[in-house]
ZADO-1210 file (C-alpha; in nm, 4 decimals, padded with zeros to 6 digits):
<atoms>
<atom x="00.0081" y="-00.0110" z="00.0127" code="UNK" pos="1"/>
<atom x="00.1397" y="00.3401" z="-00.0913" code="UNK" pos="2"/>
<atom x="00.1268" y="00.5921" z="00.1869" code="UNK" pos="3"/>
<atom x="-00.0243" y="00.9510" z="00.1265" code="UNK" pos="4"/>
<atom x="00.3164" y="01.0980" z="00.1755" code="UNK" pos="5"/>
<atom x="00.4684" y="00.9105" z="-00.1061" code="UNK" pos="6"/>
<atom x="00.1760" y="00.9877" z="-00.2971" code="UNK" pos="7"/>
<atom x="00.2851" y="01.3791" z="-00.2749" code="UNK" pos="8"/>
<atom x="00.6106" y="01.3142" z="-00.3474" code="UNK" pos="9"/>
<atom x="00.5346" y="01.1261" z="-00.7104" code="UNK" pos="10"/>
<atom x="00.2666" y="01.4266" z="-00.7452" code="UNK" pos="11"/>
<atom x="00.5816" y="01.6784" z="-00.6847" code="UNK" pos="12"/>
<atom x="00.7744" y="01.4914" z="-00.9262" code="UNK" pos="13"/>
<atom x="00.4819" y="01.5277" z="-01.1943" code="UNK" pos="14"/>
<atom x="00.4112" y="01.9266" z="-01.0873" code="UNK" pos="15"/>
<atom x="00.8048" y="01.9491" z="-01.1298" code="UNK" pos="16"/>
<atom x="00.8020" y="01.7603" z="-01.5232" code="UNK" pos="17"/>
<atom x="00.5732" y="02.0204" z="-01.6067" code="UNK" pos="18"/>
<atom x="00.6682" y="02.3480" z="-01.4367" code="UNK" pos="19"/>
<atom x="00.9726" y="02.2660" z="-01.6665" code="UNK" pos="20"/>
<atom x="00.7547" y="02.3075" z="-01.9506" code="UNK" pos="21"/>
<atom x="00.5231" y="02.5744" z="-01.8559" code="UNK" pos="22"/>
<atom x="00.5859" y="02.9088" z="-01.7246" code="UNK" pos="23"/>
<atom x="00.3452" y="03.1549" z="-01.7045" code="UNK" pos="24"/>
<atom x="00.4546" y="03.5288" z="-01.8993" code="UNK" pos="25"/>
<atom x="00.2501" y="03.8914" z="-01.9005" code="UNK" pos="26"/>
<atom x="00.0515" y="03.7878" z="-02.2037" code="UNK" pos="27"/>
<atom x="-00.0731" y="03.4197" z="-02.0746" code="UNK" pos="28"/>
<atom x="-00.0137" y="03.3858" z="-01.7509" code="UNK" pos="29"/>
<atom x="-00.0205" y="03.0193" z="-01.5550" code="UNK" pos="30"/>
<atom x="-00.3162" y="02.9158" z="-01.3621" code="UNK" pos="31"/>
<atom x="-00.1875" y="02.6560" z="-01.0759" code="UNK" pos="32"/>
<atom x="-00.4163" y="02.4382" z="-00.8616" code="UNK" pos="33"/>
<atom x="-00.3272" y="02.2778" z="-00.5733" code="UNK" pos="34"/>
<atom x="-00.6193" y="02.0874" z="-00.3780" code="UNK" pos="35"/>
<atom x="-00.6128" y="01.9586" z="00.0276" code="UNK" pos="36"/>
<atom x="-00.8695" y="01.6869" z="00.1167" code="UNK" pos="37"/>
<atom x="-01.0945" y="02.0219" z="00.2787" code="UNK" pos="38"/>
<atom x="-01.0197" y="02.2819" z="00.0423" code="UNK" pos="39"/>
<atom x="-00.9247" y="02.3744" z="-00.3380" code="UNK" pos="40"/>
<atom x="-00.6908" y="02.6864" z="-00.3942" code="UNK" pos="41"/>
<atom x="-00.6436" y="02.8272" z="-00.7550" code="UNK" pos="42"/>
<atom x="-00.3997" y="03.1135" z="-00.8627" code="UNK" pos="43"/>
<atom x="-00.2947" y="03.3211" z="-01.1691" code="UNK" pos="44"/>
<atom x="00.0555" y="03.4009" z="-01.2028" code="UNK" pos="45"/>
<atom x="00.2868" y="03.5980" z="-01.3953" code="UNK" pos="46"/>
<atom x="00.6216" y="03.3545" z="-01.3199" code="UNK" pos="47"/>
<atom x="00.8410" y="03.6128" z="-01.5264" code="UNK" pos="48"/>
<atom x="00.7861" y="03.8715" z="-01.1994" code="UNK" pos="49"/>
<atom x="00.6966" y="03.6204" z="-00.9626" code="UNK" pos="50"/>
<atom x="00.3911" y="03.7253" z="-00.8785" code="UNK" pos="51"/>
<atom x="00.0658" y="03.6357" z="-00.8115" code="UNK" pos="52"/>
<atom x="-00.2437" y="03.8095" z="-01.0314" code="UNK" pos="53"/>
<atom x="-00.5375" y="03.6540" z="-00.8955" code="UNK" pos="54"/>
<atom x="-00.6258" y="03.3952" z="-00.6227" code="UNK" pos="55"/>
<atom x="-00.9779" y="03.2046" z="-00.5193" code="UNK" pos="56"/>
<atom x="-01.0278" y="02.9076" z="-00.3134" code="UNK" pos="57"/>
<atom x="-01.2790" y="02.7491" z="-00.1119" code="UNK" pos="58"/>
<atom x="-01.1750" y="02.9273" z="00.2175" code="UNK" pos="59"/>
<atom x="-01.2477" y="03.2648" z="00.0569" code="UNK" pos="60"/>
<atom x="-01.5073" y="03.5408" z="00.1776" code="UNK" pos="61"/>
<atom x="-01.6913" y="03.5094" z="-00.1475" code="UNK" pos="62"/>
<atom x="-01.7069" y="03.1486" z="-00.1686" code="UNK" pos="63"/>
<atom x="-01.7146" y="03.0296" z="00.2069" code="UNK" pos="64"/>
<atom x="-02.0805" y="03.0859" z="00.2827" code="UNK" pos="65"/>
<atom x="-02.2075" y="02.9419" z="-00.0334" code="UNK" pos="66"/>
<atom x="-02.0958" y="02.6110" z="00.0437" code="UNK" pos="67"/>
<atom x="-02.0888" y="02.3137" z="00.2574" code="UNK" pos="68"/>
<atom x="-01.7962" y="02.0943" z="00.2084" code="UNK" pos="69"/>
<atom x="-01.4683" y="02.2825" z="00.0437" code="UNK" pos="70"/>
<atom x="-01.3010" y="01.9156" z="-00.1009" code="UNK" pos="71"/>
<atom x="-01.6022" y="01.8238" z="-00.3726" code="UNK" pos="72"/>
<atom x="-01.6987" y="01.8820" z="-00.6835" code="UNK" pos="73"/>
<atom x="-01.9343" y="02.1817" z="-00.6546" code="UNK" pos="74"/>
<atom x="-01.6707" y="02.3530" z="-00.4562" code="UNK" pos="75"/>
<atom x="-01.4302" y="02.3115" z="-00.7186" code="UNK" pos="76"/>
<atom x="-01.7051" y="02.4575" z="-00.9823" code="UNK" pos="77"/>
<atom x="-01.7485" y="02.7436" z="-00.7532" code="UNK" pos="78"/>
<atom x="-01.3673" y="02.8333" z="-00.7457" code="UNK" pos="79"/>
<atom x="-01.3294" y="02.7889" z="-01.1019" code="UNK" pos="80"/>
<atom x="-01.6158" y="03.0609" z="-01.1829" code="UNK" pos="81"/>
<atom x="-01.4595" y="03.3076" z="-00.9364" code="UNK" pos="82"/>
<atom x="-01.1198" y="03.2960" z="-01.0367" code="UNK" pos="83"/>
<atom x="-01.1986" y="03.3465" z="-01.3962" code="UNK" pos="84"/>
<atom x="-01.4278" y="03.6241" z="-01.3000" code="UNK" pos="85"/>
<atom x="-01.1492" y="03.7619" z="-01.1117" code="UNK" pos="86"/>
<atom x="-00.9481" y="03.7189" z="-01.4118" code="UNK" pos="87"/>
<atom x="-01.1740" y="03.8862" z="-01.6733" code="UNK" pos="88"/>
<atom x="-01.2224" y="04.1596" z="-01.4300" code="UNK" pos="89"/>
<atom x="-00.8109" y="04.2174" z="-01.4434" code="UNK" pos="90"/>
<atom x="-00.7999" y="04.2426" z="-01.8463" code="UNK" pos="91"/>
<atom x="-00.6474" y="03.8390" z="-01.8197" code="UNK" pos="92"/>
<atom x="-00.8112" y="03.6232" z="-02.0900" code="UNK" pos="93"/>
<atom x="-00.5400" y="03.3512" z="-02.2302" code="UNK" pos="94"/>
<atom x="-00.3894" y="03.1305" z="-01.9916" code="UNK" pos="95"/>
<atom x="-00.1836" y="02.8444" z="-01.9563" code="UNK" pos="96"/>
<atom x="-00.3433" y="02.5815" z="-01.7188" code="UNK" pos="97"/>
<atom x="-00.1287" y="02.3899" z="-01.4972" code="UNK" pos="98"/>
<atom x="-00.2656" y="02.1297" z="-01.3152" code="UNK" pos="99"/>
<atom x="-00.0489" y="02.0901" z="-01.0552" code="UNK" pos="100"/>
<atom x="00.0937" y="01.7137" z="-01.1001" code="UNK" pos="101"/>
<atom x="-00.2656" y="01.6050" z="-01.0157" code="UNK" pos="102"/>
<atom x="-00.4206" y="01.3950" z="-01.2732" code="UNK" pos="103"/>
<atom x="-00.7037" y="01.6035" z="-01.5039" code="UNK" pos="104"/>
<atom x="-00.9858" y="01.4527" z="-01.3677" code="UNK" pos="105"/>
<atom x="-01.2714" y="01.4949" z="-01.1191" code="UNK" pos="106"/>
<atom x="-01.2052" y="01.8349" z="-00.9088" code="UNK" pos="107"/>
<atom x="-00.9165" y="01.9584" z="-01.1163" code="UNK" pos="108"/>
<atom x="-01.1274" y="01.9144" z="-01.4454" code="UNK" pos="109"/>
<atom x="-01.4245" y="02.0671" z="-01.3217" code="UNK" pos="110"/>
<atom x="-01.2698" y="02.3701" z="-01.1904" code="UNK" pos="111"/>
<atom x="-01.1056" y="02.4530" z="-01.5354" code="UNK" pos="112"/>
<atom x="-01.4426" y="02.3856" z="-01.7216" code="UNK" pos="113"/>
<atom x="-01.5979" y="02.6351" z="-01.4913" code="UNK" pos="114"/>
<atom x="-01.2891" y="02.8488" z="-01.5727" code="UNK" pos="115"/>
<atom x="-01.3511" y="02.8238" z="-01.9074" code="UNK" pos="116"/>
<atom x="-01.7233" y="02.8527" z="-01.9282" code="UNK" pos="117"/>
<atom x="-01.6583" y="03.2271" z="-01.7462" code="UNK" pos="118"/>
<atom x="-01.4587" y="03.3257" z="-02.0169" code="UNK" pos="119"/>
<atom x="-01.0973" y="03.1925" z="-01.9612" code="UNK" pos="120"/>
<atom x="-00.9141" y="03.0506" z="-02.2728" code="UNK" pos="121"/>
<atom x="-00.6504" y="02.7430" z="-02.2324" code="UNK" pos="122"/>
</atoms>
């Protein structure tokens, strides 16, 4: 049986392989996803400056009252909508998607689909 810490080390290795190929620029910043068992977080990052342009998560005040569980698909959809709305307000439309070493399935996929539906292109 694989320990949870070993799974996270394998995910981090995958994430580093992805990060060697994907980088956020001012024209196309990177949408990074991180998930825990209880919450999901998303950030849009400009790697050339090393700064976070927009962020959203299930612990954000705008979402926290409307969801009951931060670790499910419905919460991921809400985070995807919120990150896309905040990005469009800042004038960001084109982004690069960084799944963070996670399988593109379940919560990660729903977050990405919700962000696309709200106007982000990747």
